[in-house]
Structure formats: C-alpha cells, structure tokens
A tleap script that builds the chain and sets N, CA, C and O, in Angstrom:
source leaprc.protein.ff14SB
mol = sequence {
  NMET VAL MET GLU THR ILE PHE THR LYS ILE
  ILE LYS GLY GLU ILE PRO CYS TYR LYS VAL
  VAL GLU ASP GLU ASN TYR PHE ALA PHE LEU
  ASP ILE ASN PRO LEU LYS LYS GLY HIE THR
  LEU VAL ILE PRO LYS ARG GLN ILE ASP TYR
  VAL PHE ASP LEU ASP ASP GLU TYR TYR GLN
  GLY LEU PHE LEU PHE ALA LYS ARG VAL ALA
  LYS ALA ILE LYS ILE ALA VAL PRO CYS VAL
  LYS VAL GLY ILE ALA VAL ILE GLY LEU GLU
  VAL ALA HIE ALA HIE ILE HIE LEU VAL PRO
  MET ASP ASN ILE GLY ASP LEU GLN PHE SER
  ASN PRO LYS LEU LYS LEU THR ASP THR GLU
  LEU SER GLY ILE ALA ALA LYS ILE GLY ALA
  SER PHE CVAL
}
set mol.1.N position { -19.610 -11.278 -17.598 }
set mol.1.CA position { -19.688 -10.371 -18.102 }
set mol.1.C position { -19.902 -9.400 -17.522 }
set mol.1.O position { -21.110 -9.160 -17.541 }
set mol.2.N position { -19.229 -8.542 -16.891 }
set mol.2.CA position { -19.550 -6.770 -15.374 }
set mol.2.C position { -20.037 -6.225 -16.656 }
set mol.2.O position { -19.475 -6.575 -17.694 }
set mol.3.N position { -21.417 -5.078 -16.696 }
set mol.3.CA position { -21.281 -3.906 -17.360 }
set mol.3.C position { -20.452 -2.841 -17.238 }
set mol.3.O position { -20.070 -2.134 -16.305 }
set mol.4.N position { -20.368 -2.865 -17.768 }
set mol.4.CA position { -19.759 -0.918 -17.738 }
set mol.4.C position { -20.044 -0.116 -17.203 }
set mol.4.O position { -20.162 -0.965 -16.320 }
set mol.5.N position { -20.419 1.107 -16.594 }
set mol.5.CA position { -19.977 1.773 -15.938 }
set mol.5.C position { -20.108 2.959 -16.498 }
set mol.5.O position { -19.155 3.235 -17.227 }
set mol.6.N position { -21.162 3.994 -16.412 }
set mol.6.CA position { -20.693 5.871 -16.615 }
set mol.6.C position { -19.516 5.688 -16.450 }
set mol.6.O position { -19.095 5.259 -17.524 }
set mol.7.N position { -18.201 5.799 -15.284 }
set mol.7.CA position { -17.823 6.116 -15.125 }
set mol.7.C position { -16.102 5.057 -16.003 }
set mol.7.O position { -14.993 5.426 -16.388 }
set mol.8.N position { -16.743 3.865 -15.947 }
set mol.8.CA position { -15.992 3.479 -17.057 }
set mol.8.C position { -16.096 4.168 -18.495 }
set mol.8.O position { -15.186 4.570 -19.219 }
set mol.9.N position { -16.877 4.177 -18.605 }
set mol.9.CA position { -18.008 5.022 -20.504 }
set mol.9.C position { -16.827 6.518 -20.608 }
set mol.9.O position { -16.014 6.963 -21.418 }
set mol.10.N position { -17.403 6.902 -19.146 }
set mol.10.CA position { -16.451 8.095 -19.445 }
set mol.10.C position { -14.835 8.448 -19.303 }
set mol.10.O position { -14.311 9.416 -19.854 }
set mol.11.N position { -13.910 7.170 -18.186 }
set mol.11.CA position { -12.273 6.648 -18.613 }
set mol.11.C position { -12.716 6.792 -20.117 }
set mol.11.O position { -12.428 7.824 -20.724 }
set mol.12.N position { -13.348 5.867 -20.672 }
set mol.12.CA position { -13.171 5.874 -22.891 }
set mol.12.C position { -12.961 6.771 -23.480 }
set mol.12.O position { -12.063 6.894 -24.312 }
set mol.13.N position { -13.887 7.703 -23.102 }
set mol.13.CA position { -14.334 8.880 -23.509 }
set mol.13.C position { -15.547 8.606 -24.471 }
set mol.13.O position { -15.717 9.420 -25.379 }
set mol.14.N position { -16.633 7.255 -24.333 }
set mol.14.CA position { -18.159 7.356 -25.025 }
set mol.14.C position { -19.081 8.113 -24.806 }
set mol.14.O position { -20.029 8.488 -25.494 }
set mol.15.N position { -18.492 8.494 -22.986 }
set mol.15.CA position { -19.538 9.763 -22.898 }
set mol.15.C position { -18.114 11.194 -22.067 }
set mol.15.O position { -17.084 11.078 -21.403 }
set mol.16.N position { -18.746 12.128 -22.519 }
set mol.16.CA position { -18.248 13.536 -22.240 }
set mol.16.C position { -18.055 13.551 -21.467 }
set mol.16.O position { -18.590 12.815 -20.637 }
set mol.17.N position { -16.755 14.780 -21.084 }
set mol.17.CA position { -16.709 14.590 -19.542 }
set mol.17.C position { -15.440 16.089 -18.629 }
set mol.17.O position { -14.432 16.556 -19.160 }
set mol.18.N position { -15.795 16.330 -17.737 }
set mol.18.CA position { -15.114 18.037 -17.616 }
set mol.18.C position { -13.287 17.607 -16.621 }
set mol.18.O position { -12.814 17.961 -15.541 }
set mol.19.N position { -12.953 16.976 -17.415 }
set mol.19.CA position { -12.156 15.942 -17.012 }
set mol.19.C position { -10.930 16.976 -16.566 }
set mol.19.O position { -10.479 17.966 -17.141 }
set mol.20.N position { -10.636 16.452 -15.523 }
set mol.20.CA position { -9.368 17.664 -15.058 }
set mol.20.C position { -7.467 17.143 -14.903 }
set mol.20.O position { -6.452 17.813 -15.093 }
set mol.21.N position { -7.613 15.969 -14.567 }
set mol.21.CA position { -6.400 15.400 -15.306 }
set mol.21.C position { -6.461 14.152 -14.790 }
set mol.21.O position { -7.152 13.883 -13.807 }
set mol.22.N position { -5.557 13.085 -15.582 }
set mol.22.CA position { -6.101 11.598 -15.705 }
set mol.22.C position { -4.423 10.878 -15.279 }
set mol.22.O position { -3.921 11.701 -14.513 }
set mol.23.N position { -3.729 10.056 -15.426 }
set mol.23.CA position { -2.780 8.733 -15.480 }
set mol.23.C position { -3.148 8.276 -15.691 }
set mol.23.O position { -4.374 8.219 -15.784 }
set mol.24.N position { -1.830 7.079 -16.111 }
set mol.24.CA position { -2.264 5.974 -16.143 }
set mol.24.C position { -3.079 4.970 -15.589 }
set mol.24.O position { -3.234 3.882 -16.144 }
set mol.25.N position { -3.632 5.293 -14.475 }
set mol.25.CA position { -4.241 4.703 -13.121 }
set mol.25.C position { -5.466 5.489 -12.727 }
set mol.25.O position { -6.225 4.883 -11.970 }
set mol.26.N position { -5.792 6.608 -13.049 }
set mol.26.CA position { -6.731 6.903 -12.178 }
set mol.26.C position { -7.330 7.773 -13.089 }
set mol.26.O position { -6.775 7.484 -14.149 }
set mol.27.N position { -8.147 8.685 -13.317 }
set mol.27.CA position { -8.807 9.241 -13.797 }
set mol.27.C position { -9.778 10.489 -12.664 }
set mol.27.O position { -10.446 10.022 -11.741 }
set mol.28.N position { -9.740 11.622 -12.836 }
set mol.28.CA position { -10.150 12.870 -12.512 }
set mol.28.C position { -11.042 14.266 -13.485 }
set mol.28.O position { -10.643 15.000 -14.390 }
set mol.29.N position { -12.505 14.140 -12.698 }
set mol.29.CA position { -13.613 14.600 -13.390 }
set mol.29.C position { -14.518 15.257 -12.366 }
set mol.29.O position { -14.818 15.069 -11.186 }
set mol.30.N position { -14.817 16.096 -13.316 }
set mol.30.CA position { -15.530 17.548 -12.557 }
set mol.30.C position { -16.875 16.888 -12.423 }
set mol.30.O position { -17.338 16.380 -13.443 }
set mol.31.N position { -17.761 16.808 -10.992 }
set mol.31.CA position { -19.500 16.768 -10.625 }
set mol.31.C position { -20.150 16.984 -11.524 }
set mol.31.O position { -19.724 18.007 -12.059 }
set mol.32.N position { -21.220 16.485 -12.178 }
set mol.32.CA position { -21.678 17.818 -13.181 }
set mol.32.C position { -22.675 18.482 -12.670 }
set mol.32.O position { -23.346 19.465 -12.982 }
set mol.33.N position { -22.590 17.142 -11.145 }
set mol.33.CA position { -23.989 17.836 -10.168 }
set mol.33.C position { -23.930 18.662 -8.724 }
set mol.33.O position { -24.658 18.723 -7.733 }
set mol.34.N position { -22.367 19.411 -9.238 }
set mol.34.CA position { -21.668 19.446 -8.175 }
set mol.34.C position { -22.583 20.343 -6.310 }
set mol.34.O position { -23.610 20.981 -6.080 }
set mol.35.N position { -21.716 19.964 -5.698 }
set mol.35.CA position { -21.380 20.233 -4.513 }
set mol.35.C position { -21.355 21.883 -4.214 }
set mol.35.O position { -22.013 22.730 -3.609 }
set mol.36.N position { -20.356 21.788 -4.905 }
set mol.36.CA position { -20.040 23.228 -4.814 }
set mol.36.C position { -19.068 23.542 -5.957 }
set mol.36.O position { -19.198 22.625 -6.767 }
set mol.37.N position { -18.459 24.126 -6.247 }
set mol.37.CA position { -17.187 25.164 -7.701 }
set mol.37.C position { -16.036 23.988 -7.672 }
set mol.37.O position { -15.050 24.031 -6.937 }
set mol.38.N position { -16.240 23.263 -8.308 }
set mol.38.CA position { -14.706 22.164 -8.100 }
set mol.38.C position { -14.719 20.927 -7.478 }
set mol.38.O position { -13.910 20.196 -6.906 }
set mol.39.N position { -15.800 20.924 -7.747 }
set mol.39.CA position { -16.825 19.672 -7.491 }
set mol.39.C position { -15.928 18.339 -8.045 }
set mol.39.O position { -16.296 18.177 -9.209 }
set mol.40.N position { -14.830 17.239 -7.679 }
set mol.40.CA position { -14.265 16.571 -8.144 }
set mol.40.C position { -14.725 15.087 -7.771 }
set mol.40.O position { -15.237 14.716 -6.715 }
set mol.41.N position { -14.351 14.183 -9.127 }
set mol.41.CA position { -14.670 12.759 -8.656 }
set mol.41.C position { -14.014 12.090 -9.043 }
set mol.41.O position { -14.239 11.523 -10.112 }
set mol.42.N position { -12.414 11.786 -7.985 }
set mol.42.CA position { -11.584 10.730 -8.282 }
set mol.42.C position { -11.846 9.099 -8.710 }
set mol.42.O position { -12.844 8.520 -8.281 }
set mol.43.N position { -11.173 8.628 -9.316 }
set mol.43.CA position { -11.537 7.719 -9.584 }
set mol.43.C position { -10.761 6.534 -10.050 }
set mol.43.O position { -9.923 7.000 -10.823 }
set mol.44.N position { -10.583 5.035 -9.966 }
set mol.44.CA position { -9.384 4.496 -10.960 }
set mol.44.C position { -10.160 4.102 -12.135 }
set mol.44.O position { -11.347 3.967 -12.434 }
set mol.45.N position { -8.496 3.914 -12.921 }
set mol.45.CA position { -9.278 3.224 -14.429 }
set mol.45.C position { -9.858 2.077 -14.790 }
set mol.45.O position { -10.294 1.777 -15.901 }
set mol.46.N position { -9.838 1.034 -13.163 }
set mol.46.CA position { -9.903 0.081 -13.001 }
set mol.46.C position { -11.565 -0.330 -12.902 }
set mol.46.O position { -11.854 0.440 -11.986 }
set mol.47.N position { -12.288 -0.721 -13.086 }
set mol.47.CA position { -13.774 -0.675 -12.273 }
set mol.47.C position { -14.039 -2.106 -12.401 }
set mol.47.O position { -14.258 -3.103 -13.090 }
set mol.48.N position { -13.763 -1.155 -10.530 }
set mol.48.CA position { -13.997 -2.385 -9.334 }
set mol.48.C position { -14.856 -0.849 -8.792 }
set mol.48.O position { -14.802 0.363 -8.999 }
set mol.49.N position { -15.623 -1.823 -8.000 }
set mol.49.CA position { -17.331 -1.995 -7.227 }
set mol.49.C position { -16.620 -0.481 -6.002 }
set mol.49.O position { -16.328 0.715 -5.997 }
set mol.50.N position { -16.654 -1.190 -5.510 }
set mol.50.CA position { -16.125 -0.937 -3.757 }
set mol.50.C position { -14.480 -0.239 -3.537 }
set mol.50.O position { -13.415 -0.852 -3.599 }
set mol.51.N position { -14.616 0.680 -3.367 }
set mol.51.CA position { -13.498 0.991 -2.523 }
set mol.51.C position { -12.431 0.324 -1.998 }
set mol.51.O position { -11.242 0.394 -2.311 }
set mol.52.N position { -13.341 -0.759 -0.621 }
set mol.52.CA position { -12.366 -1.461 0.195 }
set mol.52.C position { -11.760 -2.590 -0.811 }
set mol.52.O position { -10.599 -2.957 -0.631 }
set mol.53.N position { -12.504 -3.120 -1.825 }
set mol.53.CA position { -12.368 -4.418 -2.831 }
set mol.53.C position { -10.498 -4.067 -2.999 }
set mol.53.O position { -9.629 -4.918 -2.810 }
set mol.54.N position { -10.265 -2.731 -3.362 }
set mol.54.CA position { -8.874 -2.826 -4.571 }
set mol.54.C position { -7.715 -3.196 -3.887 }
set mol.54.O position { -7.271 -2.366 -3.093 }
set mol.55.N position { -7.092 -4.315 -4.025 }
set mol.55.CA position { -6.555 -4.411 -3.884 }
set mol.55.C position { -4.823 -3.300 -2.853 }
set mol.55.O position { -5.046 -2.112 -3.086 }
set mol.56.N position { -3.624 -3.407 -2.072 }
set mol.56.CA position { -3.564 -2.024 -1.264 }
set mol.56.C position { -2.694 -1.697 -1.811 }
set mol.56.O position { -2.061 -1.149 -0.908 }
set mol.57.N position { -1.452 -1.488 -3.668 }
set mol.57.CA position { -1.054 -1.175 -3.748 }
set mol.57.C position { -2.150 -0.046 -4.405 }
set mol.57.O position { -2.414 1.075 -3.970 }
set mol.58.N position { -2.575 -0.587 -5.344 }
set mol.58.CA position { -4.274 0.452 -6.016 }
set mol.58.C position { -4.798 1.097 -5.075 }
set mol.58.O position { -5.278 2.163 -5.458 }
set mol.59.N position { -4.942 0.824 -3.636 }
set mol.59.CA position { -5.811 2.307 -3.019 }
set mol.59.C position { -4.698 2.895 -2.585 }
set mol.59.O position { -4.813 4.121 -2.551 }
set mol.60.N position { -4.132 2.672 -2.395 }
set mol.60.CA position { -2.715 3.813 -2.116 }
set mol.60.C position { -2.365 4.035 -3.288 }
set mol.60.O position { -1.218 4.474 -3.377 }
set mol.61.N position { -2.842 3.919 -4.111 }
set mol.61.CA position { -2.219 5.052 -5.193 }
set mol.61.C position { -3.271 5.788 -5.827 }
set mol.61.O position { -3.133 6.441 -6.862 }
set mol.62.N position { -4.216 5.672 -5.237 }
set mol.62.CA position { -5.917 6.505 -5.970 }
set mol.62.C position { -6.160 7.609 -4.392 }
set mol.62.O position { -6.782 8.658 -4.555 }
set mol.63.N position { -5.846 7.401 -3.544 }
set mol.63.CA position { -5.352 7.865 -2.235 }
set mol.63.C position { -4.689 9.108 -2.398 }
set mol.63.O position { -5.266 10.189 -2.282 }
set mol.64.N position { -2.854 8.901 -2.805 }
set mol.64.CA position { -1.771 9.251 -3.144 }
set mol.64.C position { -2.345 10.741 -4.479 }
set mol.64.O position { -1.829 11.856 -4.398 }
set mol.65.N position { -3.333 10.437 -5.467 }
set mol.65.CA position { -3.834 11.150 -6.811 }
set mol.65.C position { -4.771 12.169 -6.104 }
set mol.65.O position { -4.917 13.391 -6.120 }
set mol.66.N position { -5.316 11.150 -5.504 }
set mol.66.CA position { -6.770 11.783 -5.290 }
set mol.66.C position { -5.713 13.241 -3.927 }
set mol.66.O position { -5.574 14.445 -4.142 }
set mol.67.N position { -5.454 12.828 -3.292 }
set mol.67.CA position { -4.438 13.825 -2.845 }
set mol.67.C position { -3.176 15.332 -3.809 }
set mol.67.O position { -2.823 16.504 -3.678 }
set mol.68.N position { -3.050 14.494 -4.434 }
set mol.68.CA position { -2.538 15.942 -5.379 }
set mol.68.C position { -3.807 16.694 -5.509 }
set mol.68.O position { -4.134 17.755 -4.978 }
set mol.69.N position { -4.894 15.404 -6.882 }
set mol.69.CA position { -6.123 16.089 -7.110 }
set mol.69.C position { -6.394 17.576 -6.334 }
set mol.69.O position { -6.600 18.637 -6.923 }
set mol.70.N position { -6.334 17.356 -4.679 }
set mol.70.CA position { -7.067 18.237 -3.936 }
set mol.70.C position { -6.513 19.256 -3.648 }
set mol.70.O position { -7.126 20.200 -3.149 }
set mol.71.N position { -5.015 19.285 -3.944 }
set mol.71.CA position { -4.385 20.167 -3.027 }
set mol.71.C position { -4.411 20.867 -4.703 }
set mol.71.O position { -4.308 22.091 -4.627 }
set mol.72.N position { -4.511 20.417 -6.011 }
set mol.72.CA position { -4.883 20.982 -7.308 }
set mol.72.C position { -5.823 22.943 -6.761 }
set mol.72.O position { -5.584 24.146 -6.652 }
set mol.73.N position { -7.228 21.582 -6.571 }
set mol.73.CA position { -8.985 21.969 -5.993 }
set mol.73.C position { -8.687 23.325 -5.657 }
set mol.73.O position { -9.029 24.411 -6.126 }
set mol.74.N position { -7.448 22.709 -4.062 }
set mol.74.CA position { -6.890 24.141 -2.911 }
set mol.74.C position { -6.695 25.764 -3.931 }
set mol.74.O position { -7.282 26.839 -4.053 }
set mol.75.N position { -5.774 25.227 -4.356 }
set mol.75.CA position { -4.823 26.197 -5.615 }
set mol.75.C position { -6.134 27.140 -6.280 }
set mol.75.O position { -6.258 28.365 -6.279 }
set mol.76.N position { -6.679 26.511 -6.613 }
set mol.76.CA position { -7.655 26.754 -8.083 }
set mol.76.C position { -8.473 28.214 -7.877 }
set mol.76.O position { -8.577 29.370 -8.287 }
set mol.77.N position { -9.059 27.037 -6.732 }
set mol.77.CA position { -11.013 27.076 -6.163 }
set mol.77.C position { -10.821 28.142 -4.920 }
set mol.77.O position { -9.793 28.200 -4.244 }
set mol.78.N position { -11.874 28.900 -4.749 }
set mol.78.CA position { -11.075 30.067 -3.984 }
set mol.78.C position { -12.173 28.533 -1.954 }
set mol.78.O position { -13.332 28.185 -1.728 }
set mol.79.N position { -11.150 28.341 -1.400 }
set mol.79.CA position { -11.883 27.109 -0.163 }
set mol.79.C position { -10.925 27.464 0.655 }
set mol.79.O position { -10.138 28.374 0.397 }
set mol.80.N position { -10.902 26.558 2.048 }
set mol.80.CA position { -10.134 27.217 3.374 }
set mol.80.C position { -9.844 25.394 3.309 }
set mol.80.O position { -8.837 24.869 3.785 }
set mol.81.N position { -10.988 24.623 2.602 }
set mol.81.CA position { -10.274 23.242 2.744 }
set mol.81.C position { -11.139 22.509 1.552 }
set mol.81.O position { -12.200 23.036 1.217 }
set mol.82.N position { -10.683 21.256 0.882 }
set mol.82.CA position { -11.235 20.571 0.085 }
set mol.82.C position { -11.414 19.283 1.422 }
set mol.82.O position { -10.710 19.088 2.413 }
set mol.83.N position { -12.678 18.556 0.923 }
set mol.83.CA position { -13.536 18.120 2.181 }
set mol.83.C position { -13.443 16.211 1.063 }
set mol.83.O position { -13.818 16.153 -0.108 }
set mol.84.N position { -12.958 15.138 1.737 }
set mol.84.CA position { -13.827 13.881 1.124 }
set mol.84.C position { -14.244 12.792 1.769 }
set mol.84.O position { -13.848 12.295 2.823 }
set mol.85.N position { -15.634 12.263 0.545 }
set mol.85.CA position { -16.306 11.350 0.878 }
set mol.85.C position { -16.131 10.191 0.365 }
set mol.85.O position { -15.485 10.375 -0.666 }
set mol.86.N position { -16.299 9.319 0.474 }
set mol.86.CA position { -16.426 7.956 -0.070 }
set mol.86.C position { -17.750 7.524 0.357 }
set mol.86.O position { -18.057 7.321 1.532 }
set mol.87.N position { -18.919 7.324 -1.168 }
set mol.87.CA position { -20.188 6.559 -0.545 }
set mol.87.C position { -20.362 5.418 -0.715 }
set mol.87.O position { -20.500 4.428 0.004 }
set mol.88.N position { -20.336 5.731 -2.257 }
set mol.88.CA position { -20.175 4.639 -3.412 }
set mol.88.C position { -21.044 3.176 -3.914 }
set mol.88.O position { -20.679 2.031 -4.181 }
set mol.89.N position { -22.875 4.145 -3.871 }
set mol.89.CA position { -24.155 3.835 -3.655 }
set mol.89.C position { -24.306 3.795 -4.738 }
set mol.89.O position { -24.902 2.913 -5.356 }
set mol.90.N position { -23.602 5.094 -5.320 }
set mol.90.CA position { -24.567 5.972 -6.581 }
set mol.90.C position { -23.655 5.304 -7.943 }
set mol.90.O position { -24.069 5.525 -9.081 }
set mol.91.N position { -23.095 4.938 -7.845 }
set mol.91.CA position { -21.850 4.069 -9.360 }
set mol.91.C position { -21.247 3.031 -9.279 }
set mol.91.O position { -20.077 3.307 -9.015 }
set mol.92.N position { -21.333 2.405 -9.326 }
set mol.92.CA position { -20.736 0.799 -8.844 }
set mol.92.C position { -19.442 0.831 -9.328 }
set mol.92.O position { -19.159 -0.275 -9.789 }
set mol.93.N position { -18.474 1.678 -9.428 }
set mol.93.CA position { -17.309 1.990 -9.272 }
set mol.93.C position { -17.082 2.119 -8.988 }
set mol.93.O position { -17.767 3.100 -8.698 }
set mol.94.N position { -15.401 2.211 -7.615 }
set mol.94.CA position { -14.836 2.840 -6.372 }
set mol.94.C position { -14.826 4.998 -6.810 }
set mol.94.O position { -13.950 5.792 -7.150 }
set mol.95.N position { -15.355 5.032 -6.708 }
set mol.95.CA position { -14.751 7.141 -6.753 }
set mol.95.C position { -14.913 8.571 -5.387 }
set mol.95.O position { -15.675 9.218 -4.670 }
set mol.96.N position { -14.122 8.431 -5.632 }
set mol.96.CA position { -13.977 9.741 -3.915 }
set mol.96.C position { -14.121 11.084 -4.974 }
set mol.96.O position { -13.608 11.451 -6.031 }
set mol.97.N position { -15.322 11.658 -3.845 }
set mol.97.CA position { -15.333 13.024 -3.822 }
set mol.97.C position { -14.740 13.978 -3.532 }
set mol.97.O position { -14.911 13.885 -2.317 }
set mol.98.N position { -13.762 15.456 -3.730 }
set mol.98.CA position { -13.181 15.764 -3.977 }
set mol.98.C position { -14.185 17.215 -3.615 }
set mol.98.O position { -14.809 17.526 -4.630 }
set mol.99.N position { -14.477 18.142 -2.445 }
set mol.99.CA position { -15.633 18.848 -2.378 }
set mol.99.C position { -14.700 20.378 -1.704 }
set mol.99.O position { -14.262 20.204 -0.567 }
set mol.100.N position { -14.413 21.754 -2.333 }
set mol.100.CA position { -14.465 22.441 -2.492 }
set mol.100.C position { -15.420 23.026 -0.552 }
set mol.100.O position { -16.630 22.907 -0.363 }
set mol.101.N position { -14.429 23.583 0.501 }
set mol.101.CA position { -15.108 24.245 1.172 }
set mol.101.C position { -14.799 24.795 2.851 }
set mol.101.O position { -14.041 24.319 3.695 }
set mol.102.N position { -15.696 25.949 2.914 }
set mol.102.CA position { -15.346 26.695 3.382 }
set mol.102.C position { -16.178 26.840 5.144 }
set mol.102.O position { -16.151 27.868 5.820 }
set mol.103.N position { -16.962 25.315 5.619 }
set mol.103.CA position { -17.500 25.365 6.024 }
set mol.103.C position { -18.446 24.240 6.249 }
set mol.103.O position { -19.167 24.066 5.266 }
set mol.104.N position { -18.780 23.025 7.709 }
set mol.104.CA position { -18.573 21.022 7.731 }
set mol.104.C position { -20.022 21.409 6.746 }
set mol.104.O position { -20.209 20.384 6.090 }
set mol.105.N position { -21.237 22.562 6.328 }
set mol.105.CA position { -22.224 21.668 6.388 }
set mol.105.C position { -22.314 21.621 4.712 }
set mol.105.O position { -23.105 20.921 4.079 }
set mol.106.N position { -21.006 22.816 3.969 }
set mol.106.CA position { -20.980 21.870 2.508 }
set mol.106.C position { -21.163 21.032 1.846 }
set mol.106.O position { -21.995 20.915 0.946 }
set mol.107.N position { -20.169 20.130 2.326 }
set mol.107.CA position { -20.177 18.278 2.558 }
set mol.107.C position { -21.401 17.378 2.464 }
set mol.107.O position { -21.188 16.177 2.294 }
set mol.108.N position { -23.127 17.971 2.587 }
set mol.108.CA position { -23.766 17.500 2.971 }
set mol.108.C position { -24.190 17.031 0.904 }
set mol.108.O position { -24.309 17.659 -0.148 }
set mol.109.N position { -24.261 15.717 1.326 }
set mol.109.CA position { -24.269 15.793 -0.349 }
set mol.109.C position { -26.362 15.266 0.049 }
set mol.109.O position { -26.850 14.183 -0.274 }
set mol.110.N position { -27.025 16.251 0.674 }
set mol.110.CA position { -28.949 16.564 0.757 }
set mol.110.C position { -28.933 18.096 0.459 }
set mol.110.O position { -29.965 18.765 0.475 }
set mol.111.N position { -28.054 18.462 0.265 }
set mol.111.CA position { -27.499 20.306 -0.059 }
set mol.111.C position { -28.230 20.341 -1.325 }
set mol.111.O position { -28.094 19.284 -1.940 }
set mol.112.N position { -29.102 21.374 -2.030 }
set mol.112.CA position { -28.663 21.293 -3.431 }
set mol.112.C position { -27.922 21.334 -4.075 }
set mol.112.O position { -26.886 21.676 -3.504 }
set mol.113.N position { -27.689 21.011 -6.023 }
set mol.113.CA position { -26.716 21.060 -6.343 }
set mol.113.C position { -26.913 22.361 -7.533 }
set mol.113.O position { -27.948 22.859 -7.976 }
set mol.114.N position { -25.529 22.652 -7.819 }
set mol.114.CA position { -25.314 24.056 -8.068 }
set mol.114.C position { -25.530 22.754 -10.343 }
set mol.114.O position { -25.330 21.649 -10.847 }
set mol.115.N position { -26.070 24.244 -10.672 }
set mol.115.CA position { -26.216 24.373 -11.902 }
set mol.115.C position { -25.272 25.375 -12.276 }
set mol.115.O position { -25.195 26.570 -11.993 }
set mol.116.N position { -24.455 24.494 -13.092 }
set mol.116.CA position { -23.531 25.708 -13.524 }
set mol.116.C position { -23.332 25.598 -15.181 }
set mol.116.O position { -23.796 24.601 -15.735 }
set mol.117.N position { -22.646 26.617 -15.976 }
set mol.117.CA position { -22.608 25.687 -17.391 }
set mol.117.C position { -21.494 25.227 -17.904 }
set mol.117.O position { -20.509 24.906 -17.239 }
set mol.118.N position { -21.609 25.160 -19.342 }
set mol.118.CA position { -20.747 24.352 -19.653 }
set mol.118.C position { -19.089 25.078 -20.012 }
set mol.118.O position { -17.947 24.682 -20.240 }
set mol.119.N position { -19.676 26.088 -19.912 }
set mol.119.CA position { -18.702 27.280 -20.299 }
set mol.119.C position { -17.472 27.572 -18.575 }
set mol.119.O position { -16.254 27.566 -18.401 }
set mol.120.N position { -18.964 27.836 -17.463 }
set mol.120.CA position { -18.052 27.113 -16.006 }
set mol.120.C position { -17.144 26.158 -15.776 }
set mol.120.O position { -15.931 26.349 -15.697 }
set mol.121.N position { -18.017 24.550 -15.604 }
set mol.121.CA position { -17.187 23.857 -15.823 }
set mol.121.C position { -15.895 23.614 -16.886 }
set mol.121.O position { -14.805 23.247 -16.448 }
set mol.122.N position { -16.087 23.815 -18.087 }
set mol.122.CA position { -14.559 23.945 -19.280 }
set mol.122.C position { -13.615 24.817 -17.541 }
set mol.122.O position { -12.645 24.336 -16.955 }
set mol.123.N position { -14.376 26.146 -17.169 }
set mol.123.CA position { -12.873 26.569 -17.026 }
set mol.123.C position { -12.329 26.528 -15.835 }
set mol.123.O position { -11.260 26.948 -15.391 }
set mol.124.N position { -13.169 25.992 -15.404 }
set mol.124.CA position { -13.175 25.504 -13.229 }
set mol.124.C position { -12.023 23.773 -13.680 }
set mol.124.O position { -11.063 23.215 -13.148 }
set mol.125.N position { -12.419 23.660 -14.251 }
set mol.125.CA position { -11.774 22.023 -14.484 }
set mol.125.C position { -10.992 21.947 -14.832 }
set mol.125.O position { -10.227 21.107 -14.359 }
set mol.126.N position { -10.348 23.239 -16.559 }
set mol.126.CA position { -8.550 23.965 -16.786 }
set mol.126.C position { -8.170 24.743 -15.504 }
set mol.126.O position { -7.017 24.704 -15.075 }
set mol.127.N position { -8.651 25.091 -15.205 }
set mol.127.CA position { -7.918 25.689 -13.603 }
set mol.127.C position { -7.123 24.403 -12.722 }
set mol.127.O position { -5.916 24.225 -12.559 }
set mol.128.N position { -8.216 23.651 -12.264 }
set mol.128.CA position { -7.674 22.889 -11.639 }
set mol.128.C position { -6.635 22.377 -11.699 }
set mol.128.O position { -5.676 22.236 -10.941 }
set mol.129.N position { -7.097 21.872 -13.478 }
set mol.129.CA position { -5.726 20.650 -14.076 }
set mol.129.C position { -4.510 21.291 -14.170 }
set mol.129.O position { -3.556 20.597 -13.819 }
set mol.130.N position { -4.147 22.908 -14.706 }
set mol.130.CA position { -3.318 23.854 -14.778 }
set mol.130.C position { -2.747 24.107 -12.934 }
set mol.130.O position { -1.672 24.643 -12.665 }
set mol.131.N position { -3.829 23.539 -11.762 }
set mol.131.CA position { -2.342 23.406 -10.804 }
set mol.131.C position { -1.658 22.502 -10.600 }
set mol.131.O position { -0.528 22.548 -10.115 }
set mol.132.N position { -2.505 21.152 -11.090 }
set mol.132.CA position { -1.834 19.939 -11.105 }
set mol.132.C position { -0.131 19.774 -10.915 }
set mol.132.O position { 0.687 20.140 -11.760 }
set mol.133.N position { 0.025 19.472 -10.294 }
set mol.133.CA position { 1.872 18.649 -9.549 }
set mol.133.C position { 1.577 17.849 -9.833 }
set mol.133.O position { 2.270 16.844 -9.676 }
savepdb mol mol.pdb
quit
C-alpha cells in the first residue's frame, strides 16, 4: 500500500489548507510558503506521483482546471501574467504551481518565500475562489 502524501491528507480534510476551489477530480489551494501572493497549487485528487504518469484524459483535465484557476488568480491578484511550473520533487503527488508574475524572476524557486498571516492567506484564497468560473 502506498503511503498517503500530505496533499492527499489535505484533500481529505485531515490537514488544514487555504482552499481556493475544487471539483470532483481536482483541488486547488494556496502554497503556505508562496513566492508571490496568490501562489496556488493545483493537484489531482487521485494520488499519482509523476504528472506524466496521469492518463491522457486526467492529465488534460488537470491542465484545463489549472487554466481556469490561473484566470481566477489573474482577476483576483494584480499581476502581468500567471506563470506555471511543474517540478514534482517536493511531494510525491503530481502538482502544478501557479504563480502571479510581474517579471521573469518571480518564478525562481530559490527566491525567499513570503510570510503571510492567516488573515492574508484566507482573504487571498477567498478572492481567487470568488473569481473562479
């Protein structure tokens, strides 16, 4: 049996998060150590380690869901564009980083992470969620 990842525990509600939005297959929540305000993680609800191991339909659905989340971020968080990164080394659960960007350096994962309050994170998650269509 495969051990559950932190992301699976977040989906199940066993670990709290700043949920942005979810549907029957995918889940989006704020990164608690964000590069920029609005940095969001988009994950499949099925625990699959490597994004390229997702079957084609589920893979396409994940990226289409992420596109909708990115559009909501762009509405809710002032930025030039929303950048995307798929790294997959930190947690053994496929995930997409969506990061509001004003310049190319904003997507550097070696940058210092922001420290936001619970109130700030809750407000950002609610604002992005309200902009999701």
